[in-house]
MARKE-729497 format. One line per 10 residues: number of its first residue (from 0); their letters; for each residue x, y, z of C-alpha. Coordinates in steps of 0.05 Angstrom, whole numbers, plus 32768, in hexadecimal, padded with zeros to 4 digits. Last residue first. Example, Ala and Ser with C-alpha at 12.3 -4.5 7.8 and 13.67 -1.06 7.14 Angstrom:
<banus>
1 = sa = 8111,7FEB,808F; 80F6,7FA6,809C
</banus>
This chain:
<banus>
307 = irrsataela = 809C,82CF,828F; 8074,82C5,824F; 806D,8302,8222; 8076,82DF,81DF; 8042,82AA,81F0; 800E,82DE,8206; 7FDA,82D1,81CF; 7FE3,8286,81D2; 7FD7,8284,821D; 7F9B,82B2,8215
297 = kilrtlllnv = 7F7F,8282,81E1; 7F8B,8248,8211; 7F68,826D,8249; 7F2C,827F,821C; 7F23,8237,8207; 7F29,821D,824E; 7EF6,8250,8266; 7EC5,823D,822F; 7ECF,81F4,823E; 7EBF,8200,8287
287 = ptpvgaeggk = 7E82,822B,8276; 7E61,81F9,8246; 7E16,8206,824B; 7DEB,81DB,821C; 7DBC,8202,81ED; 7DCA,81D5,81B2; 7DEC,8209,8186; 7E11,8225,81C2; 7E28,81DF,81D6; 7E41,81D3,8190
277 = vvvagnivdi = 7E6A,8213,8192; 7E84,8207,81D9; 7E95,81BE,81C9; 7EBA,81D5,818B; 7EE3,8206,81B5; 7EF8,81CD,81E2; 7F13,81A7,81A5; 7F10,81C8,8161; 7F1F,820E,817B; 7F55,81F5,81AC
267 = etpagrlvdq = 7F81,81DA,8174; 7FBE,8200,818B; 7FEA,8235,816B; 8035,8229,8176; 8060,8243,81AF; 8086,8201,81AF; 8071,81F3,81F7; 802A,8207,81E6; 8027,81D8,81AA; 8044,819D,81D2
257 = lmsarnaatl = 8010,81AA,8208; 7FDA,81A9,81D3; 7FF4,8167,81B8; 7FF2,8146,81FC; 8034,8138,821E; 8034,80ED,822C; 804D,80CE,826C; 8009,80B9,8286; 7FF0,809E,8243; 7FCB,8062,8260
247 = icvqrvrdwq = 7FB7,8089,829F; 7F9D,80C6,827A; 7F79,8098,8248; 7F57,8076,8283; 7F3E,80B8,829E; 7F20,80C9,825B; 7EFE,8085,8255; 7EE3,8087,829C; 7EC4,80CB,828D; 7EA5,80B1,824D
237 = qeyalhinls = 7E84,8073,826A; 7E42,8092,827F; 7E36,80AF,823A; 7E3D,806D,8214; 7E3E,8093,81D3; 7E0D,809B,8199; 7E0F,80E5,818B; 7DC8,80FD,8196; 7DDC,8147,8191; 7DC4,8155,81D8
227 = ravavaeava = 7DEB,8118,81F0; 7E2B,8132,81CF; 7E21,8176,81F0; 7E19,8155,8235; 7E56,812A,8228; 7E7F,8168,8218; 7E67,818A,8258; 7E77,814D,8282; 7EBD,8149,8264; 7ECE,8190,8277
217 = eamlqecepv = 7EB4,8184,82BE; 7EDA,8143,82C6; 7F1B,8163,82AF; 7F13,819B,82E1; 7F06,8169,8319; 7F42,813E,8304; 7F70,8179,8307; 7F5D,818A,834E; 7F60,8140,8361; 7FA7,8136,8348
207 = ealvgnpvrl = 7FB7,80F1,832C; 7F89,80ED,82EF; 7FA0,8130,82D3; 7FE8,8120,82E4; 7FE7,80E5,82B3; 7FE1,8111,8276; 8024,8135,827D; 8024,817A,829F; 802A,81C0,8285; 7FEE,81D9,82AE
197 = latlanigvn = 7FCE,8200,8274; 7FE3,81CE,823E; 7FD0,8191,8269; 7F8C,81B0,8277; 7F7F,81C2,822E; 7F8F,817C,8214; 7F72,814C,8246; 7F27,8150,8250; 7F13,816E,820D; 7F44,813F,81EA
187 = vilkswllad = 7F20,8102,8208; 7EDC,811F,81F6; 7EF3,812D,81AE; 7F0A,80E4,81A6; 7EC5,80C9,81B7; 7EA6,8101,818F; 7ECB,80EC,8150; 7EB6,80A3,8156; 7E6E,80B2,8168; 7E69,80DF,812B
177 = vddssgteig = 7E8B,80AB,80FE; 7E5B,8073,810F; 7E6E,8039,80E1; 7EA7,8023,810E; 7EEB,8002,8101; 7F23,7FE0,8127; 7F6D,7FEB,812F; 7FA5,7FD7,815F; 7FE3,7FF6,813E; 8017,7FBE,813D
167 = arnfleaiaa = 8028,7FC5,80F4; 7FFD,7F89,80E2; 7FC4,7FAB,8106; 7FCD,7FE9,80DC; 7FCE,7FC0,809C; 7F8E,7F9B,80AF; 7F6D,7FDC,80C1; 7F80,7FFA,807D; 7F64,7FBD,8059; 7F23,7FBF,8081
157 = irqgqgplaa = 7F1C,800A,8073; 7F24,7FFE,8029; 7EF1,7FC6,8029; 7EBD,7FED,8051; 7EC2,802F,802D; 7E80,8030,8008; 7E5A,804F,8042; 7E8A,8069,8078; 7EB7,8038,809E; 7ED3,8067,80D3
147 = lvtpgsgahr = 7F16,8050,80ED; 7F26,803E,8136; 7F6B,803F,8155; 7F74,801E,8198; 7FA7,8032,81CD; 7FF1,803D,81D8; 8018,8074,81FA; 8057,809D,81F4; 8077,8084,81B4; 80B1,80B5,81AE
137 = vqgpalltaa = 80C1,80D6,816C; 8104,80EE,814F; 8111,8109,8109; 8115,8151,8120; 8111,8150,816C; 80E7,812E,81A2; 80A5,812B,817E; 8077,810A,81B1; 8047,80D1,81A5; 8005,80B5,81BD
127 = qatigasara = 7FDA,807E,819F; 7F91,8084,81B3; 7F7D,808B,816B; 7F41,80A7,8146; 7F2E,809D,80FE; 7F0F,80C4,80C5; 7EFA,80B9,807D; 7F00,80DB,803A; 7EFF,80BE,7FF3; 7EB3,80B4,7FEC
117 = pgvvaairel = 7EA6,80FA,800A; 7ECF,811E,7FD4; 7F18,8134,7FD5; 7F0C,817E,7FE6; 7EC9,8181,800B; 7EDA,813D,802A; 7F18,815C,804C; 7EF0,8195,806B; 7EB9,8166,8083; 7EEC,8136,80A1
107 = nglgnqltlv = 7F10,816E,80C6; 7ED2,818C,80E7; 7EDA,8174,812F; 7F19,816B,8158; 7F5B,8147,8153; 7F77,812B,8113; 7F7A,80E2,80FC; 7F5F,80F4,80B7; 7F5C,80BE,8082; 7F5F,80CE,8038
97 = lgdrallrqa = 7F4E,8092,800E; 7F65,8079,7FCA; 7F3B,8061,7F8F; 7F53,8099,7F61; 7F97,809B,7F82; 7FA4,80D6,7FAF; 7FDD,8107,7FA1; 7FBA,8146,7F89; 7F7D,8140,7FB6; 7FAA,8132,7FF2
87 = traaadtsra = 7FCF,8173,7FE8; 7F8D,8199,7FE7; 7F76,8174,8025; 7FB7,8185,804A; 7FAD,81CF,803A; 7F66,81CD,8055; 7F7A,81A6,8093; 7FB4,81D3,80A7; 7F91,81F7,80E1; 7F79,81B3,80FA
77 = ktcilildaq = 7FC0,819D,810A; 7FDC,816A,80D9; 7FD4,811F,80DC; 7FB3,8112,8099; 7FBE,80CA,8083; 7FBD,80C0,8038; 7FAF,807A,801F; 7FB6,805C,7FDA; 7FE7,8094,7FC8; 7FF6,80AC,7F82
67 = ggyqepdtla = 803C,80B8,7F69; 8075,80E9,7F61; 8079,80FE,7FAA; 80AB,8137,7F9F; 8075,8165,7F83; 8055,8164,7FC8; 8091,818C,7FE2; 80B0,8181,8027; 80B7,8136,8020; 80D0,80FF,804E
57 = rvetrrvmgd = 80DA,80B7,8037; 80DF,8087,8071; 8118,805B,8086; 810C,8044,80CD; 8139,804E,8109; 812D,8029,814A; 8133,803C,8193; 811C,800F,81CB; 8101,8033,8208; 80C7,8001,8212
47 = mgtltlgdrq = 8095,8036,81FB; 80BD,803A,81BB; 80EE,8070,81A7; 80E4,807A,815C; 811B,8098,8130; 8106,80A8,80E8; 8140,809D,80B8; 8185,80BE,80BD; 818B,80E8,807E; 8144,80EB,8063
37 = ivqahegntt = 8127,80EF,80A9; 8158,8126,80BD; 8148,814E,807E; 80FD,8147,8088; 8100,8161,80CF; 812E,819B,80B9; 80FE,81AE,8081; 80C0,81B0,80AD; 8087,81B5,807A; 807B,816B,8080
27 = flsvaahpal = 8066,8133,8051; 8078,80EC,8067; 807D,80B2,8037; 806C,8069,8046; 8070,802D,8018; 8050,7FF8,8045; 805F,7FC6,807C; 80A3,7FDC,8099; 808C,8025,8091; 804C,801E,80B9
17 = lagflggmag = 8068,8025,80FF; 8098,805E,80EF; 8064,8084,80C6; 802F,807B,80FB; 805D,8098,8130; 8076,80D0,8102; 802F,80E5,80F1; 801D,80E5,813B; 8059,810E,8152; 8060,813B,8115
7 = agiiliem = 8063,8123,80CE; 8024,8145,80B4; 800C,8127,8073; 8019,80DD,8074; 801C,80BD,802F; 8010,8072,802A; 801A,8045,7FED; 8000,8000,8000
</banus>
């Protein structure tokens, strides 16, 4: 299978390193230094067991370098880059290929489908966790299931992708309810990302410190209330336990929003906690905790250059 991964940061790098021994994998990144190191030295992955391995992966900084058509394009960029990634995917995707977003938040699938066509776009969620240590170096920080949406007409392609992922050691299943799938991931991110970024702590701290746990529970409860009002098919009573379990399973991981804040980069707050606020407003469900978290992250971004 010809696979192109657009967005070669922590998650894109992790999937690239795991899939490369089983498929023809190329990474597309706008980070020239990152691409140069990967081309020269390979992609270095530090496993959860501490073992370090290098994998040869093709790294591109210009779509014109690809020179082919991909059977599968994984989009692992930040949400702010979704439209550009979709345009790149449209140029490089095989006629019967599939674009699969593994991004955080709501709205990415719709934006991608608007460019490549609904029949060639799907979404997935993953509980895998990774940290970009340096150019060309990724740490596998947590492991958990990956679930792919099998939208109408995509069953065989999704099954083939899931089989490949499982062969590569990425525990993968499928679901025919894309809304439930995306909201289940959103609720986890709502509970973890903003709090870890504001407090500058790894995931596990949120489940260990009662004051953190209370805030996380309140943010999650609001998101669950919004999902219930929208008739998203979730096991509502299990969502809090799921979020807390993810914190424990990825205890050492630095959430993606924390990594953004530490780099002084824009965050994805608008498509995570901010999305809950917007959807809550449309449904008439109060979301004061998520509104406060959204405003605090935006204030953190706005004052990055003036930090003491």
